[in-house]
N, C-alpha and C positions, 0 to 999 in steps of 0.2 A: 445844349446851350452852352456857349462859351462866354464866360464874363459874369460880372456880378448879377445877383438875381434879387427877387422879391418873393417872399413866402407868405401866403395866406394859410392859416391852419385849419380854417374851417369851424371854430368855436366861438367866432365874434371877438378875438383877441386882434389888435390893430395889425395892419400890415407891417412885415418885419424884413429890413433888408437881409439880404443872404450872401454867402461867399460865393467865389467861382466854383469852388469845389470843397468839398468836406463835409462834415456832419453838422446838424445845428439841434440842439436839444430843445424840447418843448413838454411842457406838462399839461396834460388835461384835466379839468376839474371834476368833470363827471364822465361815467361810462358812456358809450354810444359809438357810433359811426361817423366819421368826419372825413371831408375831402379837402386834402391838404393840395394846394396849388402853387406852383413854383413857376415864376416868368422871368424871362431875361429882362433885365433892367433897361437896356437900350432899346429892346424890341418887345414891348409889353404884350404884343399879340403872340409871341411865341411861349407857350405855356405846356406845363405837363401835370396833369392831375394823377393822384393816387388815393386810394381810400384807406383809411385807417381805423381800424376797430379797437378801442379801448374796453377790456372787459370789467364787468363789475367786480368789486372786490368781494373775495369769498373767505370769511373766517368766522369764527365763534367769539362771542364777546360774553363775559361774565361780570358781574359785579359783586362783590363780597364786602359786606360791611366789616368794620375794623371792632372788634370786641371791646377795645379799650376806648373807643369814642365813635358812637353810633352815627355822628354827622361825617366820618370819614369813610370813603370806599375805595377798595383797590380794584380797578378795572384791568381785565386780563384779554388781550385779544389773541387767540390762538389759531393755528392753520393759516397763518399769514402768507401770501404768495406775492412776490417771491419771499424766501425766508428772512432776508435781510432788508425788507423794506421799512421805511418810516411809516407810523400810524399816527394820524391826526384824531385826537378825540374831541368831541364838543359835549360838556357835560350838562347842558341844558339849563344852565344858571347865568349864561354869559360868558363862562369861562370855558377857555380851549386848553388843550395840552397835547405835547407830541412825545413819542416814545420811539426808539429805534428797536426793530424786531431783532431778536438772536434765536437762530434756529427755528423761526416761525412763530415766536411768542413775544408779544409786547406787553408789559405791565406799566402801570402808572397809578398814583394815588390822587386823590381829590378830595378836600374837605368842603362841605356844603355849609354856608352860613345860616345859622338858626336865628330867626326873629320870633319875638314874643310880643 
């Protein structure tokens, strides 16, 4: 294809305009196999497909209560691949956090709200 392109990522995200040449980043929300379709913008019948496999994250997660505050926990994700990846945490109470892994380990603290 020579000229501007369109890209369909295969994960339900909207059609994206693409460049004539170069790299276009995309982040998949879930693991799985996706079919990426790149088409010529002028001749949309001229397309190329490629399958992309996004592996499931493999790491160990531990939650350690803070001895000084039983509502506070320290969460550690170990064996993160790649070792410098960002790790998203969902705490189960509507709150979320994000921590960068250093050497394959990401740590974050979260305090749960106690109601009586």
